[in-house]
C-alpha positions as CSV (number, residue, x, y, z in Angstrom):
1,X,-3.3,38.7,-35.9
2,X,-3.1,40.9,-32.6
3,X,-4.2,44.9,-34.0
4,X,-0.5,45.2,-32.6
5,X,1.1,43.2,-35.6
6,X,-0.8,45.0,-38.5
7,X,1.2,46.9,-40.7
8,X,0.4,49.8,-41.5
9,X,1.3,51.2,-45.5
10,X,1.2,54.7,-45.3
11,X,1.0,56.0,-49.0
12,X,2.8,59.0,-50.3
13,X,0.3,61.0,-53.1
14,X,3.6,63.1,-54.0
15,X,2.4,65.4,-57.3
16,X,-0.3,68.2,-56.1
17,X,-0.1,70.0,-60.0
18,X,-2.8,70.8,-62.1
19,X,-4.0,67.6,-63.8
20,X,-2.5,64.7,-62.2
21,X,-3.0,60.7,-62.2
22,X,-1.2,60.2,-58.6
23,X,-4.9,59.6,-56.3
24,X,-5.7,58.0,-59.1
25,X,-3.9,55.1,-58.3
26,X,-2.8,55.5,-54.5
27,X,-7.3,55.0,-54.2
28,X,-6.4,51.7,-56.3
29,X,-2.8,50.8,-54.7
30,X,-5.5,51.9,-51.0
31,X,-8.2,49.8,-52.1
32,X,-6.6,46.2,-52.8
33,X,-4.3,46.6,-49.6
34,X,-7.1,47.5,-47.5
35,X,-8.4,43.6,-48.5
36,X,-5.6,42.4,-46.5
37,X,-6.4,42.0,-42.7
38,X,-2.4,42.1,-42.1
39,X,-3.3,46.1,-43.7
40,X,-4.1,49.2,-42.4
41,X,-3.8,51.3,-44.9
42,X,-4.0,55.7,-44.8
43,X,-3.4,57.8,-47.7
44,X,-1.8,61.1,-47.4
45,X,-1.9,63.9,-50.6
46,X,0.0,65.9,-50.6
47,X,-1.8,68.6,-52.1
48,X,-4.9,68.4,-49.1
49,X,-1.8,67.9,-46.6
50,X,-0.5,70.7,-44.2
51,X,2.6,71.5,-44.4
52,X,4.4,74.1,-42.9
53,X,5.9,76.8,-45.3
């Protein structure tokens, strides 16, 4: 499969609370998706991403 035909999967972790669990689930899902050669995977964590005020 050509690079331009790869699907992009973006996993967004929306919780920024202390003691959150979303990052664990997101990393598990990302690790499973990365096993597929037809997926490109990005994980975006809103707790660490720079967002304007």
